[in-house]
C-alpha positions in Angstrom: -80.6 -51.9 -39.2 -77.0 -53.3 -38.4 -75.5 -55.1 -41.4 -72.9 -57.8 -41.5 -71.3 -59.7 -44.4 -68.7 -61.7 -46.0 -66.0 -60.5 -48.5 -64.5 -62.9 -50.9 -64.4 -64.0 -54.5 -66.8 -66.4 -56.2 -68.6 -67.0 -52.6 -72.0 -68.0 -53.7 -71.4 -71.4 -52.0 -70.4 -69.7 -48.7 -71.0 -71.3 -45.4 -71.2 -67.8 -43.5 -74.5 -66.4 -45.1 -76.5 -69.5 -44.5 -74.8 -69.9 -41.0 -75.9 -66.4 -39.8 -79.2 -66.5 -41.6 -80.1 -69.5 -39.6 -78.6 -68.1 -36.2 -80.7 -64.9 -36.6 -83.9 -67.0 -37.3 -83.2 -69.6 -34.3 -82.0 -66.9 -31.8 -84.9 -64.5 -32.9 -82.3 -61.9 -33.7 -84.7 -59.7 -35.9 -82.9 -56.4 -36.6 -79.9 -57.8 -38.4 -78.8 -58.8 -42.0 -76.0 -60.7 -43.4 -74.9 -60.4 -47.0 -72.3 -61.6 -49.4 -69.8 -59.0 -50.9 -68.5 -60.9 -53.9 -65.7 -58.5 -55.3 -63.4 -59.1 -58.1 -60.6 -57.1 -56.6 -59.6 -55.9 -53.1 -59.8 -52.4 -54.3 -63.6 -52.7 -54.2 -63.2 -52.9 -50.5 -62.6 -49.2 -50.5 -64.6 -48.0 -53.2 -67.8 -50.0 -52.3 -68.0 -52.2 -49.1 -66.8 -49.6 -46.8 -69.5 -47.4 -48.1 -72.4 -49.6 -47.0 -74.6 -48.0 -44.6 -75.0 -49.6 -41.0 -72.2 -51.9 -41.5 -71.1 -53.4 -38.2 -69.0 -56.6 -38.8 -67.4 -58.4 -41.9 -66.0 -61.9 -42.3 -63.1 -62.2 -44.9 -62.4 -65.4 -47.0 -60.3 -66.5 -50.0 -58.4 -64.7 -51.6 -58.4 -61.6 -49.3 -57.4 -62.7 -45.7 -53.9 -61.2 -46.4 -54.4 -58.4 -49.0 -57.2 -56.7 -46.8 -54.6 -55.7 -44.2 -53.3 -52.6 -45.6 -56.8 -51.3 -46.0 -57.6 -51.7 -42.2 -57.1 -49.0 -39.6 -55.9 -51.5 -36.9 -55.1 -55.0 -36.4 -55.6 -57.1 -33.1 -52.2 -58.6 -31.6 -53.2 -62.0 -32.9 -54.1 -61.0 -36.5 -50.8 -58.9 -36.7 -48.7 -62.0 -35.6 -50.6 -64.4 -38.0 -50.5 -61.8 -40.8 -54.0 -62.7 -41.9 -57.5 -61.4 -41.1 -60.9 -63.1 -41.4 -63.0 -60.9 -39.2 -63.4 -57.1 -39.2 -65.3 -55.1 -36.6 -66.4 -51.5 -37.5 -66.2 -49.4 -34.2 -68.6 -46.6 -33.1 -66.1 -44.2 -34.6 -66.1 -46.0 -38.0 -62.6 -47.6 -37.7 -62.1 -50.9 -39.4 -60.2 -53.2 -37.0 -59.0 -56.7 -38.2 -59.0 -59.9 -36.2 -58.3 -63.7 -36.8 -60.7 -66.2 -35.6 -59.6 -69.1 -37.9 -56.9 -70.0 -35.3 -59.5 -70.2 -32.4 -61.7 -72.2 -34.4 -59.0 -74.7 -35.8 -57.4 -75.3 -32.3 -60.9 -76.0 -30.6 -61.9 -78.4 -33.3 -58.7 -80.2 -33.5 -57.8 -80.6 -29.8 -60.5 -83.5 -29.1 -58.8 -85.7 -31.8 -55.1 -85.1 -31.0 -53.0 -88.3 -29.9 -49.4 -88.4 -29.0 -48.5 -89.5 -32.6 -49.8 -86.2 -34.0 -46.8 -84.2 -32.8 -45.4 -83.4 -36.3 -47.8 -81.8 -39.0 -47.5 -81.0 -42.8 -49.5 -78.0 -43.7 -50.7 -78.2 -47.5 -50.9 -74.6 -48.9 -49.4 -71.4 -48.0 -52.4 -68.9 -48.2 -53.9 -66.8 -45.3 -55.7 -69.7 -43.7 -52.4 -71.7 -43.4 -51.0 -69.0 -41.5 -53.5 -69.2 -38.8 -53.1 -72.9 -38.8 -49.4 -72.5 -38.2 -50.0 -70.1 -35.6 -52.3 -72.6 -33.8 -49.9 -75.4 -34.1 -47.1 -73.5 -32.6 -49.5 -72.6 -29.6 -50.2 -76.3 -29.3 -46.5 -77.3 -29.4 -46.6 -79.3 -32.5 -43.9 -78.8 -35.1 -45.1 -78.3 -38.6 -43.7 -77.9 -42.2 -45.4 -76.1 -45.1 -46.0 -77.9 -48.5 -46.6 -75.8 -51.7 -46.1 -76.1 -55.4 -42.8 -74.4 -55.4 -40.0 -74.2 -53.0 -39.8 -70.8 -51.5 -38.9 -69.1 -48.1 -40.5 -70.9 -45.3 -41.6 -73.9 -47.4 -40.1 -77.2 -46.5 -41.4 -79.4 -49.2 -42.7 -79.0 -52.8 -45.4 -81.6 -53.7 -42.8 -83.2 -56.0 -40.5 -83.8 -53.1 -43.0 -85.4 -50.9 -42.0 -89.0 -50.2 -43.8 -91.8 -48.4 -41.1 -91.6 -45.7 -41.9 -87.7 -45.1 -45.6 -88.7 -44.9 -44.9 -91.4 -42.4 -42.9 -88.9 -40.2 -45.8 -86.6 -39.9 -48.9 -87.8 -38.1 -51.0 -85.0 -38.9 -51.8 -83.7 -42.2 -53.9 -80.4 -42.9 -55.3 -79.3 -46.3 -55.4 -75.5 -46.4 -55.8 -75.6 -50.1 -59.1 -75.1 -51.9 -58.5 -78.4 -53.6 -61.6 -80.7 -53.7 -64.1 -77.8 -52.7 -67.6 -78.2 -54.4 -68.2 -78.2 -57.4 -64.6 -79.6 -58.2 -64.9 -82.5 -55.9 -62.8 -84.9 -57.8 -59.5 -83.0 -56.9 -57.2 -83.4 -54.0 -53.6 -82.3 -53.0 -51.0 -84.6 -54.7 -49.5 -86.4 -51.9 -48.4 -90.0 -51.6 -51.6 -91.4 -49.8 -50.3 -95.0 -49.9 -48.1 -93.9 -47.0 -51.0 -93.0 -44.8 -51.8 -95.3 -41.9 -54.3 -95.8 -39.1 -52.0 -93.5 -36.9 -52.5 -90.5 -39.1 -54.9 -87.6 -38.6 -56.1 -85.8 -41.7 -57.9 -82.4 -41.2 -59.5 -80.6 -44.1 -60.4 -77.0 -44.1 -63.0 -77.8 -46.7 -66.5 -78.6 -45.5 -68.3 -78.8 -48.7 -68.5 -81.7 -49.6 -68.7 -83.1 -46.1 -65.9 -85.6 -47.0 -63.6 -84.3 -49.6 -61.4 -86.6 -51.8 -58.3 -85.8 -49.5 -60.4 -87.2 -46.6 -61.8 -90.2 -48.2 -58.3 -91.3 -49.5 -57.1 -91.1 -45.8 -60.2 -93.0 -44.5 -59.7 -95.7 -47.0 -56.3 -96.3 -45.4 -57.7 -96.2 -41.7 -56.7 -92.7 -40.8 -58.7 -90.5 -38.5 -60.5 -87.7 -40.6 -61.9 -84.3 -39.7 -63.5 -81.8 -42.0 -63.8 -78.0 -41.5 -67.3 -77.5 -40.6 -66.9 -77.5 -36.7 -64.0 -75.0 -37.1 -66.1 -72.7 -39.1 -69.1 -72.7 -36.6 -66.6 -71.9 -33.9 -65.0 -69.1 -35.7 -68.3 -67.7 -36.8 -69.3 -67.6 -33.1 -66.4 -65.9 -32.0 -66.8 -63.2 -34.8 -70.2 -62.6 -33.6 -69.0 -61.8 -30.1 -66.2 -59.6 -31.5 -68.8 -57.6 -33.5 -71.1 -57.3 -30.6 -68.7 -56.2 -27.8 
C-alpha cells in the first residue's frame, strides 16, 4: 500500500494529515495512507524515514525545508532556485527528488486580492517558507524587503528599525513566522500596526487559528486580510499531482 507523509518537528497540529485523510475518504482512494514523521533532528530522515516501506511521497514543514536539501538525490529547477523544499517524490528507482509547491499555492491564493497599491511587500521572517514567498513575489513583479530580528545579508529591516513610514510604503505585508500559531495565539510579529490602513493587504501563512493576532490587528484598521488555508490546499493538491505522475 503506497504511503505518504509529513516531515517536521512538533507537528501533531498539522494540516496535511487531516487534509489527505479527508481527501482519501472523499475521493474513495482506499489504497493509500498518510502519516506524520515527527522527527527531532534532520538526521532521522536518513536513519528512519527513508527506510519506511512503500513510501511514495513526503511533505516537508518547519524546521526542515532547507536542511533536507543535502539529503536528497535531486532538486527540481524551481526548488533549486528557491533554496527550500516542501515536497519530495520517491521515484520508481528509489530516488528522493525535492520540489517546492509553496510558491504555487501562495501565488494562486494571493493573486485574487492584489490591487495596484500592493506593489511593495514586507516579508516577515527569513525561514524556508519566506524563500518561496520571495520567489513568487519576484515572478509577480512585486518588490519586497525581508524583515528579521537581526540585520544580516539580504535583510533590509530589523523589527526594531521598522517605522510607521516603512509600513505605509509597503502595501503588502506577509507573515512567514510561526508567531501566533495555535496554541500560542496571543503572539504576533512586532510591527507598528498603528500605521496600517485600509489600503494594506495582510497575508498570514498561519491557518490555525483562522484569524491570527497579526490579521486581527490589520482588520481592526480596515486592512484586507488573508490566511494561509487556501495556500495550503493548493500546494497539497500540487504535491499530490507530483507524487502521482
